[in-house]
C-alpha positions as YAML, in Angstrom:
chain: A
units: angstrom
residues:
- id: 1
  name: MET
  ca: [61.65, 100.81, 96.18]
- id: 2
  name: ALA
  ca: [63.47, 98.59, 98.99]
- id: 3
  name: LEU
  ca: [64.49, 96.54, 96.60]
- id: 4
  name: GLY
  ca: [66.27, 98.99, 94.31]
- id: 5
  name: GLY
  ca: [67.66, 100.85, 97.67]
- id: 6
  name: LYS
  ca: [68.63, 97.20, 99.03]
- id: 7
  name: LYS
  ca: [70.80, 96.93, 95.10]
- id: 8
  name: GLU
  ca: [71.99, 100.21, 95.19]
- id: 9
  name: SER
  ca: [73.67, 99.59, 98.84]
- id: 10
  name: THR
  ca: [74.95, 96.20, 98.11]
- id: 11
  name: PRO
  ca: [77.54, 97.30, 95.45]
- id: 12
  name: LYS
  ca: [78.62, 100.33, 98.39]
- id: 13
  name: ARG
  ca: [78.94, 97.97, 100.79]
- id: 14
  name: LEU
  ca: [81.27, 95.50, 98.54]
- id: 15
  name: LYS
  ca: [83.71, 98.56, 97.62]
- id: 16
  name: SER
  ca: [83.78, 99.61, 101.20]
- id: 17
  name: ALA
  ca: [84.22, 95.98, 102.62]
- id: 18
  name: SER
  ca: [86.77, 95.75, 99.87]
- id: 19
  name: GLU
  ca: [88.85, 98.53, 100.20]
- id: 20
  name: ARG
  ca: [88.98, 97.77, 104.16]
- id: 21
  name: LEU
  ca: [90.50, 94.48, 102.86]
- id: 22
  name: ASP
  ca: [92.96, 96.01, 101.00]
- id: 23
  name: VAL
  ca: [94.17, 98.42, 103.73]
- id: 24
  name: ALA
  ca: [94.70, 95.49, 106.05]
- id: 25
  name: MET
  ca: [97.00, 93.42, 103.38]
- id: 26
  name: GLU
  ca: [98.63, 96.56, 103.45]
- id: 27
  name: ARG
  ca: [99.31, 97.05, 106.84]
- id: 28
  name: LEU
  ca: [100.03, 92.92, 107.14]
- id: 29
  name: GLU
  ca: [102.32, 92.94, 104.40]
- id: 30
  name: LYS
  ca: [103.94, 96.20, 106.21]
- id: 31
  name: ALA
  ca: [104.29, 94.77, 109.21]
- id: 32
  name: LEU
  ca: [105.81, 91.06, 107.68]
- id: 33
  name: ALA
  ca: [108.02, 93.64, 105.99]
- id: 34
  name: ALA
  ca: [108.83, 94.95, 109.13]
- id: 35
  name: LYS
  ca: [109.41, 92.18, 110.61]
- id: 36
  name: ASN
  ca: [111.77, 90.29, 108.54]
- id: 37
  name: SER
  ca: [113.95, 93.54, 108.78]
- id: 38
  name: ASP
  ca: [114.15, 93.62, 112.09]
- id: 39
  name: ASP
  ca: [115.35, 89.08, 111.94]
- id: 40
  name: ASP
  ca: [117.56, 90.43, 109.43]
- id: 41
  name: GLY
  ca: [119.38, 93.29, 110.76]
- id: 42
  name: ALA
  ca: [119.53, 91.14, 114.32]
- id: 43
  name: GLU
  ca: [121.29, 88.15, 112.06]
- id: 44
  name: ILE
  ca: [122.89, 90.51, 110.66]
- id: 45
  name: ALA
  ca: [124.50, 91.77, 113.72]
- id: 46
  name: THR
  ca: [125.18, 88.25, 115.01]
- id: 47
  name: LEU
  ca: [127.20, 87.34, 112.11]
- id: 48
  name: LYS
  ca: [129.42, 90.80, 111.82]
- id: 49
  name: GLY
  ca: [130.06, 89.69, 115.60]
- id: 50
  name: GLU
  ca: [131.03, 86.19, 114.35]
- id: 51
  name: ILE
  ca: [132.98, 87.70, 111.78]
- id: 52
  name: GLU
  ca: [135.34, 90.10, 114.03]
- id: 53
  name: LYS
  ca: [135.73, 86.82, 116.66]
- id: 54
  name: LEU
  ca: [137.14, 84.93, 113.36]
- id: 55
  name: THR
  ca: [139.46, 87.39, 112.37]
- id: 56
  name: GLY
  ca: [140.83, 87.53, 115.60]
- id: 57
  name: ILE
  ca: [141.41, 84.07, 116.30]
- id: 58
  name: ASN
  ca: [142.67, 83.77, 112.44]
- id: 59
  name: LYS
  ca: [145.32, 86.59, 113.17]
- id: 60
  name: ALA
  ca: [146.27, 85.24, 116.45]
- id: 61
  name: ALA
  ca: [146.56, 81.92, 114.33]
- id: 62
  name: GLY
  ca: [148.46, 83.52, 112.20]
- id: 63
  name: GLU
  ca: [150.95, 84.90, 114.19]
- id: 64
  name: ARG
  ca: [151.87, 81.97, 116.29]
- id: 65
  name: LEU
  ca: [152.72, 80.08, 112.84]
- id: 66
  name: ASP
  ca: [154.79, 83.13, 111.50]
- id: 67
  name: GLY
  ca: [156.47, 82.98, 115.05]
- id: 68
  name: ALA
  ca: [157.16, 78.86, 114.65]
- id: 69
  name: ILE
  ca: [158.61, 79.28, 110.77]
- id: 70
  name: LYS
  ca: [161.18, 81.89, 112.28]
- id: 71
  name: ARG
  ca: [162.18, 79.54, 115.00]
- id: 72
  name: LEU
  ca: [161.96, 76.30, 112.49]
- id: 73
  name: LYS
  ca: [164.10, 78.53, 110.49]
- id: 74
  name: THR
  ca: [166.77, 79.73, 112.85]
- id: 75
  name: VAL
  ca: [167.15, 76.58, 114.25]
- id: 76
  name: LEU
  ca: [167.56, 74.97, 110.86]
- id: 77
  name: LYS
  ca: [170.39, 77.39, 110.03]
- id: 78
  name: GLU
  ca: [172.23, 76.58, 112.83]
- id: 79
  name: VAL
  ca: [172.21, 72.58, 112.04]
...
């Protein structure tokens, strides 16, 4: 009878351990997904800041080029 009780408890223990492992794996996957989301969010924010900076630089360069072109046209008309 002791063996019968042991055999009955072993599948229950295995099932319980398997369930705990499944729960732990789900928690680990959620933690990794959250970490990746946080990292992606920070990277996106950094990239957006860089885009804004480069857009400003590009705009300023374009304005300077437009001014230089206008001056050249004026000089060429005078010559």
